[in-house]
C-alpha positions as CSV (number, residue, x, y, z in Angstrom):
1,M,37.2,180.4,42.1
2,A,40.2,178.7,40.5
3,S,41.4,175.4,42.1
4,A,44.8,176.8,43.2
5,D,43.1,179.9,44.8
6,R,40.6,177.6,46.6
7,I,43.4,175.5,47.9
8,R,45.4,178.6,49.0
9,E,42.3,179.8,50.9
10,H,41.9,176.4,52.6
11,A,45.6,176.4,53.6
12,G,44.9,179.4,55.8
13,Q,42.4,177.4,57.8
14,G,44.8,175.6,60.1
15,A,47.2,174.0,57.7
16,T,50.5,175.8,57.1
17,T,51.0,177.3,53.7
18,V,53.4,175.6,51.4
19,A,55.7,178.6,51.2
20,A,56.0,179.0,55.0
21,H,56.4,175.3,55.5
22,R,59.2,175.1,52.8
23,A,61.2,177.8,54.7
24,R,61.0,175.8,57.9
25,R,61.6,172.5,56.2
26,R,64.9,173.7,54.8
27,L,66.1,174.1,58.4
28,R,65.0,170.6,59.4
29,A,67.1,167.5,59.1
30,D,64.3,165.4,57.5
31,Q,65.1,166.4,53.9
32,A,67.1,163.2,53.5
33,R,64.3,161.1,54.9
34,Q,61.8,162.7,52.5
35,L,64.1,162.0,49.6
36,A,64.6,158.5,50.9
37,D,60.8,158.0,51.0
38,L,60.5,159.2,47.3
39,L,63.4,156.9,46.2
40,R,62.1,154.0,48.2
41,H,58.7,154.3,46.6
42,Q,60.3,154.5,43.1
43,L,62.6,151.5,43.9
44,L,59.8,149.3,45.2
45,A,57.6,150.2,42.2
46,G,60.3,149.0,39.9
47,G,61.4,152.5,38.9
48,F,65.0,151.3,38.3
49,P,64.6,148.4,35.9
50,D,68.3,148.0,35.2
51,G,68.9,147.7,39.0
52,T,71.2,150.8,39.2
53,L,70.2,154.2,40.6
54,P,71.2,157.4,38.8
55,H,74.5,159.0,40.0
56,E,74.3,161.3,43.1
57,T,74.6,164.5,41.0
58,T,71.7,163.4,38.7
59,L,69.5,162.6,41.7
60,A,70.5,166.0,43.3
61,T,69.4,167.8,40.1
62,E,66.2,165.8,39.7
63,Y,65.0,166.3,43.2
64,R,66.5,169.8,43.8
65,A,68.6,168.6,46.7
66,T,72.2,168.9,47.7
67,R,74.6,166.0,47.1
68,N,74.9,165.6,50.9
69,T,71.2,165.2,51.2
70,V,71.3,162.6,48.4
71,R,74.1,160.8,50.2
72,Q,72.2,160.8,53.5
73,A,69.0,159.5,51.7
74,L,71.0,156.7,50.1
75,D,72.6,155.9,53.4
76,L,69.1,155.5,54.9
77,L,68.1,153.1,52.1
78,R,71.4,151.2,52.5
79,A,70.7,150.8,56.2
80,E,67.2,149.4,55.3
81,G,68.9,146.8,53.1
82,L,67.3,148.2,49.9
83,V,70.5,149.4,48.1
84,A,74.2,148.8,48.2
85,R,77.1,150.8,46.9
86,L,79.5,148.9,44.6
87,P,82.8,150.3,43.5
88,G,82.9,151.2,39.8
89,V,79.2,150.5,39.5
90,G,77.4,152.9,41.8
91,T,74.3,152.4,43.9
92,V,72.4,149.3,43.1
93,V,69.1,147.8,44.2
94,V,69.5,144.7,46.4
95,A,65.9,144.2,47.6
96,E,63.1,142.8,45.6
97,K,59.7,144.4,45.3
98,Y,57.1,143.3,47.9
99,P,56.6,139.6,47.3
100,H,52.9,139.6,48.2
101,G,50.2,140.6,45.8
102,L,49.1,144.2,46.2
103,N,46.0,143.8,44.0
104,H,44.1,146.7,45.5
105,L,44.9,150.0,47.1
106,M,44.7,150.0,50.9
107,G,45.2,152.8,53.3
108,L,47.7,152.7,56.1
109,A,44.9,152.5,58.7
110,E,43.3,149.6,56.9
111,T,46.6,147.8,56.5
112,L,47.6,148.2,60.2
113,H,44.2,148.1,61.9
114,E,45.3,144.9,63.8
115,H,48.3,146.7,65.3
116,G,46.6,149.7,66.8
117,R,45.2,153.1,65.9
118,V,46.6,155.1,63.0
119,T,46.3,158.9,63.3
120,N,47.5,161.6,60.9
121,E,48.8,165.1,61.5
122,V,48.4,167.2,58.4
123,R,51.6,169.3,58.5
124,T,51.0,171.2,55.3
125,M,48.4,171.2,52.4
126,G,48.3,173.4,49.4
127,P,49.4,174.0,45.9
128,A,53.1,173.4,45.0
129,P,55.1,173.1,41.8
130,A,55.5,169.4,40.9
131,P,59.1,168.2,40.9
132,A,60.1,166.6,37.6
133,P,59.8,163.0,38.7
134,V,56.4,163.6,40.3
135,A,55.2,165.5,37.2
136,E,56.2,162.6,35.0
137,R,54.3,160.1,37.1
138,L,51.2,162.4,37.3
139,R,51.5,163.2,33.6
140,V,51.5,167.0,34.2
141,P,54.0,169.5,33.0
142,A,57.0,169.9,35.3
143,G,56.6,172.9,37.6
144,D,52.7,173.0,37.2
145,D,50.9,173.3,40.5
146,V,49.7,170.1,42.1
147,L,48.1,169.6,45.5
148,Y,50.9,168.8,48.0
149,I,49.9,167.1,51.3
150,E,52.5,166.3,54.0
151,R,51.2,164.1,56.9
152,L,53.0,162.7,59.9
153,R,51.4,159.3,60.4
154,R,51.4,157.7,63.9
155,L,50.6,154.2,65.2
156,N,49.4,154.2,68.8
157,G,50.8,157.7,69.2
158,L,54.3,156.9,68.0
159,P,55.7,158.4,64.7
160,L,55.4,155.8,61.9
161,S,56.0,157.7,58.6
162,L,56.1,161.0,57.0
163,D,53.9,160.8,53.9
164,L,54.3,163.2,51.0
165,T,51.4,163.1,48.6
166,Y,51.1,164.9,45.3
167,I,47.8,165.0,43.5
168,P,46.7,166.8,40.3
169,L,44.7,169.9,41.2
170,D,41.6,168.7,39.3
171,I,41.4,165.7,41.6
172,G,42.9,167.3,44.7
173,T,40.3,170.0,45.2
174,A,37.8,167.3,46.2
175,L,40.0,166.8,49.3
176,L,39.5,170.3,50.6
177,G,37.5,170.1,53.7
178,A,38.0,166.4,54.0
179,D,39.0,165.1,57.5
180,L,42.5,163.9,56.6
181,E,43.4,163.7,60.3
182,N,41.2,160.6,60.7
183,T,40.9,159.1,57.2
184,D,43.2,158.1,54.5
185,V,43.7,160.3,51.4
186,F,42.7,157.5,49.0
187,R,39.4,156.4,50.6
């Protein structure tokens, strides 16, 4: 059975299919938070080496979002002190990358174990076309199916983060059947 078919079959076992979830997600107000998460990750990874983010219309095209969604996402990053809007310049990075050494990959539960119990709610899991920026990072053709996992992470029962994970299908099929409610994706 092909990887995409196997993932689609698994999606019917409790997780919402990507298509059904997308329809609901369009109605939710968290699109800006999702875009802010993607931009934050790119920003903290040094993805804007000149210190300036692309124009709102460019971001809207790249991430298939409306300009209002892009503005809301940038407002969230501005409220976090990560970016600032400068007249005549645009949106610029004002925060440095994490100053401590991130010399190995740690999961959220491992990182926050001293602060309480981290749990995960898998909101959707299945194949989805890779957005252009994701495809570039994963080195797959834009629009090719990748495994998309959306998880609501909680610390001591309180919402902590909404994680969007994209994994190439050849690696992602190994996650089918994994207990992602109680373990990190990258363990």
